[in-house]
C-alpha positions as CSV (number, residue, x, y, z in Angstrom):
1,X,-75.0,-82.9,-9.0
2,X,-77.3,-81.0,-6.7
3,X,-78.1,-77.4,-7.5
4,X,-77.7,-75.1,-4.5
5,X,-78.8,-71.4,-4.3
6,X,-76.5,-69.3,-2.1
7,X,-78.0,-66.0,-1.1
8,X,-75.5,-63.3,-0.1
9,X,-73.1,-65.2,-2.3
10,X,-70.7,-62.3,-2.8
11,X,-70.4,-61.7,1.0
12,X,-67.6,-62.8,3.2
13,X,-68.9,-66.2,4.3
14,X,-71.1,-66.7,1.2
15,X,-68.2,-66.6,-1.3
16,X,-66.0,-68.9,0.8
17,X,-68.9,-71.3,1.0
18,X,-69.5,-71.2,-2.8
19,X,-65.9,-72.3,-3.4
20,X,-66.2,-75.1,-0.9
21,X,-69.5,-76.3,-2.4
22,X,-68.1,-76.4,-5.9
23,X,-64.9,-78.1,-4.8
24,X,-67.2,-80.8,-3.2
25,X,-69.2,-81.4,-6.4
26,X,-72.2,-79.1,-6.0
27,X,-73.7,-76.9,-8.8
28,X,-74.0,-73.4,-7.3
29,X,-76.1,-70.3,-8.1
30,X,-75.2,-67.1,-6.3
31,X,-77.6,-64.2,-5.6
32,X,-76.5,-60.9,-4.0
33,X,-77.7,-57.3,-4.4
34,X,-74.0,-56.2,-3.8
35,X,-75.2,-53.4,-1.5
36,X,-72.6,-54.5,1.0
37,X,-70.4,-56.9,-0.9
38,X,-67.9,-56.8,-3.7
39,X,-69.0,-58.5,-7.0
40,X,-65.3,-58.9,-7.9
41,X,-65.2,-61.7,-5.3
42,X,-67.1,-63.9,-7.8
43,X,-64.3,-63.5,-10.3
44,X,-61.7,-64.4,-7.6
45,X,-63.8,-67.5,-6.7
46,X,-63.9,-68.5,-10.3
47,X,-60.1,-68.4,-10.4
48,X,-60.0,-70.8,-7.5
49,X,-62.5,-73.3,-8.8
50,X,-61.6,-72.9,-12.5
51,X,-65.2,-72.4,-13.8
52,X,-67.8,-69.7,-14.3
53,X,-70.3,-69.2,-11.4
54,X,-73.9,-68.4,-12.3
55,X,-75.1,-65.3,-10.4
56,X,-77.9,-62.9,-10.1
57,X,-77.8,-59.3,-8.8
58,X,-81.1,-59.2,-7.0
59,X,-82.5,-57.6,-3.8
60,X,-84.3,-60.4,-2.0
61,X,-86.6,-57.8,-0.4
62,X,-88.1,-57.6,-3.9
63,X,-90.4,-60.7,-4.0
64,X,-91.0,-60.6,-7.8
65,X,-87.3,-60.5,-8.6
66,X,-86.6,-63.2,-6.1
67,X,-89.4,-65.4,-7.6
68,X,-88.0,-64.9,-11.1
69,X,-84.7,-66.7,-10.0
70,X,-86.7,-69.8,-9.1
71,X,-88.8,-69.6,-12.3
72,X,-85.5,-69.8,-14.3
73,X,-84.0,-72.5,-12.0
74,X,-86.8,-74.9,-11.1
75,X,-84.5,-77.7,-10.1
76,X,-82.9,-76.2,-6.9
77,X,-82.4,-78.8,-4.3
78,X,-81.1,-76.7,-1.5
79,X,-80.8,-73.1,-0.3
80,X,-78.1,-71.6,1.9
81,X,-79.4,-68.2,3.2
82,X,-76.7,-65.7,4.2
83,X,-78.1,-62.5,2.9
84,X,-78.5,-60.1,5.8
85,X,-77.1,-56.9,7.3
86,X,-74.8,-58.0,10.1
87,X,-73.2,-55.0,12.0
88,X,-74.2,-55.1,15.7
89,X,-73.6,-51.4,16.3
90,X,-75.4,-50.3,13.2
91,X,-78.4,-52.4,14.2
92,X,-78.5,-50.6,17.5
93,X,-78.6,-47.2,15.6
94,X,-81.0,-48.4,12.9
95,X,-83.2,-51.2,14.2
96,X,-86.1,-50.8,11.8
97,X,-83.7,-51.1,8.8
98,X,-82.4,-54.3,10.2
99,X,-85.8,-55.8,10.9
100,X,-87.1,-54.8,7.5
101,X,-84.0,-56.1,5.5
102,X,-83.2,-59.2,7.4
103,X,-86.7,-60.5,7.9
104,X,-88.3,-59.5,4.6
105,X,-85.5,-61.2,2.6
106,X,-85.8,-64.3,4.7
107,X,-89.6,-64.5,4.3
108,X,-89.4,-63.9,0.5
109,X,-86.9,-66.7,0.1
110,X,-88.9,-69.1,2.2
111,X,-92.1,-68.3,0.2
112,X,-90.2,-69.2,-3.0
113,X,-88.7,-72.4,-1.4
114,X,-92.3,-73.5,-0.5
115,X,-93.8,-72.6,-3.9
116,X,-91.0,-74.4,-5.8
117,X,-90.7,-77.4,-3.4
118,X,-87.1,-76.8,-2.4
119,X,-86.6,-79.5,0.3
120,X,-83.4,-78.3,2.0
121,X,-82.7,-75.0,3.7
122,X,-79.6,-73.9,5.7
123,X,-80.0,-70.7,7.7
124,X,-77.1,-68.5,8.6
125,X,-77.7,-67.8,12.3
126,X,-75.4,-66.5,15.0
127,X,-74.3,-67.0,18.6
128,X,-76.0,-63.7,19.3
129,X,-79.2,-65.7,19.7
130,X,-77.9,-66.7,23.1
131,X,-77.8,-63.2,24.4
132,X,-75.7,-62.9,27.6
133,X,-75.7,-66.6,28.6
134,X,-75.6,-67.7,32.3
135,X,-72.9,-70.3,31.6
136,X,-70.2,-70.9,28.9
137,X,-69.4,-72.7,26.7
138,X,-72.9,-72.7,25.2
139,X,-74.5,-75.7,23.7
140,X,-77.4,-75.9,21.2
141,X,-79.7,-76.4,24.2
142,X,-78.5,-73.3,26.1
143,X,-81.6,-71.2,26.9
144,X,-81.8,-68.0,24.9
145,X,-81.7,-64.7,26.7
146,X,-83.0,-61.5,25.2
147,X,-80.9,-60.4,22.3
148,X,-78.4,-57.7,23.1
149,X,-78.9,-56.0,19.7
150,X,-81.6,-55.7,17.0
151,X,-79.2,-57.8,14.7
152,X,-79.3,-60.6,17.3
153,X,-83.1,-60.2,17.5
154,X,-83.3,-60.7,13.7
155,X,-81.4,-64.0,14.1
156,X,-83.7,-65.1,16.9
157,X,-86.8,-64.2,14.9
158,X,-85.2,-65.8,11.8
159,X,-84.8,-69.1,13.5
160,X,-88.5,-69.0,14.6
161,X,-89.6,-68.1,11.1
162,X,-87.6,-71.0,9.5
163,X,-88.8,-73.5,12.1
164,X,-92.4,-72.5,11.6
165,X,-92.1,-72.5,7.8
166,X,-90.9,-76.1,8.0
167,X,-94.0,-77.3,9.8
168,X,-96.6,-78.7,7.5
169,X,-94.3,-78.7,4.5
170,X,-91.7,-81.1,3.1
171,X,-88.9,-78.7,3.8
172,X,-86.2,-79.5,6.3
173,X,-83.7,-77.1,7.7
174,X,-80.4,-76.7,9.6
175,X,-79.7,-73.6,11.7
176,X,-76.0,-72.9,11.9
177,X,-75.1,-70.6,14.8
178,X,-71.7,-69.0,13.9
179,X,-69.4,-67.6,16.5
180,X,-66.9,-65.1,15.0
181,X,-65.7,-65.8,11.5
182,X,-62.3,-64.4,10.7
183,X,-59.3,-64.9,8.3
184,X,-59.1,-65.3,4.6
185,X,-59.0,-68.1,2.0
186,X,-55.6,-69.9,2.0
187,X,-55.2,-68.8,-1.6
188,X,-55.5,-65.2,-0.4
189,X,-57.8,-64.6,-3.3
190,X,-60.8,-64.2,-1.0
191,X,-61.2,-62.3,2.3
192,X,-63.3,-59.8,4.2
193,X,-64.1,-56.5,2.4
194,X,-66.2,-54.4,4.9
195,X,-68.0,-51.4,3.5
196,X,-66.9,-48.3,5.3
197,X,-65.3,-48.4,8.8
198,X,-65.2,-52.1,9.9
199,X,-67.5,-53.1,12.7
200,X,-65.8,-56.4,13.4
201,X,-62.6,-56.8,15.3
202,X,-60.2,-58.5,12.9
203,X,-60.6,-56.2,9.9
204,X,-60.4,-53.2,12.3
205,X,-57.0,-54.7,13.4
206,X,-55.7,-55.3,9.9
207,X,-56.8,-51.9,8.6
208,X,-55.2,-50.2,11.6
209,X,-52.0,-52.1,11.0
210,X,-51.9,-51.3,7.3
211,X,-52.6,-47.6,7.9
212,X,-56.1,-47.3,6.6
213,X,-57.3,-46.4,10.1
214,X,-55.2,-44.2,12.4
215,X,-56.0,-46.3,15.4
216,X,-58.6,-48.7,16.8
217,X,-60.6,-48.8,20.0
218,X,-60.9,-51.8,22.4
219,X,-64.5,-51.4,23.6
220,X,-64.7,-52.1,27.3
221,X,-61.9,-53.0,29.7
222,X,-63.9,-53.6,32.8
223,X,-65.7,-56.8,31.9
224,X,-65.4,-59.8,34.3
225,X,-62.8,-61.5,32.0
226,X,-59.1,-62.3,32.4
227,X,-58.0,-58.9,31.1
228,X,-61.3,-56.9,31.2
229,X,-62.0,-57.1,27.4
230,X,-64.8,-59.1,25.8
231,X,-64.3,-62.9,25.1
232,X,-65.3,-64.4,21.8
233,X,-64.9,-67.6,19.9
234,X,-63.0,-66.9,16.6
235,X,-63.3,-69.4,13.8
236,X,-61.6,-69.4,10.4
237,X,-64.0,-68.5,7.6
238,X,-62.9,-71.6,5.5
239,X,-63.9,-73.8,8.4
240,X,-67.3,-72.1,8.6
241,X,-67.7,-72.5,4.9
242,X,-67.0,-76.2,4.9
243,X,-69.6,-76.7,7.7
244,X,-72.3,-75.6,5.2
245,X,-71.2,-78.3,2.7
246,X,-71.4,-80.8,5.5
247,X,-74.8,-79.5,6.6
248,X,-76.2,-79.9,3.0
249,X,-74.7,-83.4,2.9
250,X,-76.4,-84.2,6.2
251,X,-79.8,-83.1,4.9
252,X,-79.5,-84.7,1.4
253,X,-78.5,-88.0,3.0
254,X,-81.4,-87.6,5.4
255,X,-79.3,-88.1,8.5
256,X,-81.3,-85.6,10.4
257,X,-83.6,-86.9,13.1
258,X,-85.7,-83.7,13.3
259,X,-87.2,-81.4,10.7
260,X,-85.0,-78.6,12.0
261,X,-81.5,-79.2,13.4
262,X,-79.3,-76.7,15.2
263,X,-75.5,-76.7,15.2
264,X,-72.9,-74.4,16.9
265,X,-70.0,-73.5,14.7
266,X,-67.0,-72.3,16.8
267,X,-63.6,-73.7,17.8
268,X,-64.7,-74.1,21.5
269,X,-62.0,-71.7,22.6
270,X,-62.6,-68.2,24.0
271,X,-60.2,-65.4,23.4
272,X,-60.3,-61.8,24.7
273,X,-60.0,-58.9,22.4
274,X,-56.5,-58.1,23.8
275,X,-55.4,-61.8,23.2
276,X,-56.5,-61.5,19.6
277,X,-54.5,-58.3,19.2
278,X,-51.4,-59.9,20.8
279,X,-51.8,-62.9,18.4
280,X,-51.9,-60.5,15.4
281,X,-48.9,-58.6,16.6
282,X,-47.0,-61.9,17.0
283,X,-47.7,-63.3,13.5
284,X,-47.4,-59.9,11.6
285,X,-44.6,-58.3,13.5
286,X,-46.6,-55.1,13.5
287,X,-47.2,-53.1,16.7
288,X,-50.9,-52.1,16.7
289,X,-52.0,-48.6,17.6
290,X,-55.0,-49.1,19.8
291,X,-56.8,-47.2,22.5
292,X,-58.8,-48.5,25.5
293,X,-62.4,-47.2,25.4
294,X,-65.8,-47.6,27.0
295,X,-68.2,-50.5,26.5
296,X,-70.1,-50.5,23.2
297,X,-73.9,-51.0,23.1
298,X,-75.0,-54.5,21.9
299,X,-71.9,-56.4,23.0
300,X,-72.2,-59.5,25.2
301,X,-69.5,-60.0,27.8
302,X,-68.3,-63.5,26.9
303,X,-69.4,-66.3,24.7
304,X,-67.8,-69.4,23.1
305,X,-69.1,-72.7,21.8
306,X,-69.4,-76.2,22.8
307,X,-69.1,-77.7,19.2
308,X,-69.3,-81.4,20.0
309,X,-72.6,-81.8,18.2
310,X,-71.2,-80.5,14.9
311,X,-68.1,-82.6,15.3
312,X,-70.1,-85.8,16.2
313,X,-73.0,-85.5,13.8
314,X,-71.7,-83.4,10.8
315,X,-68.1,-84.7,11.1
316,X,-66.9,-81.1,11.2
317,X,-63.4,-80.6,12.6
318,X,-62.0,-77.0,12.5
319,X,-58.6,-76.9,10.8
320,X,-57.2,-73.5,11.5
321,X,-55.8,-72.1,14.8
322,X,-55.8,-68.4,15.9
323,X,-52.3,-67.7,14.6
324,X,-53.3,-68.9,11.1
325,X,-56.6,-66.9,11.3
326,X,-54.6,-63.8,12.0
327,X,-51.9,-64.6,9.4
328,X,-54.4,-65.1,6.5
329,X,-56.3,-62.0,7.5
330,X,-53.0,-60.0,7.4
331,X,-51.9,-61.5,4.1
332,X,-55.3,-60.5,2.6
333,X,-54.9,-56.9,3.9
334,X,-51.4,-56.8,2.4
335,X,-52.8,-58.1,-1.0
336,X,-55.5,-55.4,-1.0
337,X,-52.8,-52.7,-0.3
338,X,-50.6,-54.0,-3.1
339,X,-53.5,-54.0,-5.6
340,X,-54.3,-50.4,-4.6
341,X,-50.7,-49.4,-5.1
342,X,-50.6,-51.1,-8.5
343,X,-53.7,-49.2,-9.6
344,X,-52.4,-45.8,-8.5
């Protein structure tokens, strides 16, 4: 049983990945400083997998505390690195905070991986590394344009840092470029819990529908798309999570032909913001209170994936369609509301 360290383990994608790893036979350690995540997610994950999950509450920007995790666990065979700030708009407003947090934590974890001879590293990257691409769908070979946000820039820089760190060492890596993770675990025990006002579309939709937010804004209606709103590739979080298990299998079985491999993780379908709203209204039966607003800094016009490489090499086949994504997201929001009512 391989021991895997998952950073940002209480985060949205991290906790879903921990569940998938354990269900596929891996021994998992979680680390998260819980500055932007809910530690209760670990308890919910433990209900799903039926066992205790070892965890550390550590800020990876603190090298000594990070190193201590490896001192206590000297048999880690792989790392999945999620820990990062991820709000595009916030990164535009606070670029230095994003560069400091996202890159310092990555460098510290890579230093420890090198010192303790951890051979396998999976990096949580993003489709934001493509910037505003000239053609879509994008493949892994699509040339990168300048990032549209400091968040995207940290992912571009992160990929360079990981690639260079693998040179001259025994470490091998996979860079997973996510498109837009949405939805909740089928058990409805895990889902997205944004801190403060949500920056991502789907939690903004569900929080507006449930009444947490009075309304929501569709940012930009004059883009060169079918209805003027941005186009994105939405992928269920459980599909994203399973891709990490497959990526680790790929490295452990030494199926990689290069020291650093890159895979797009998206459905291959592009949906506009208004199409996603319509899908939500259909599955929930709730009419959403939204306004049409101006463009938002940092947003690309349209992007969706060519995912044939992940399908062919990792054996990754997304299982959830847009309606199911919206339905599980809504069921999660309803669960949060019922828990809040029960506590009051």
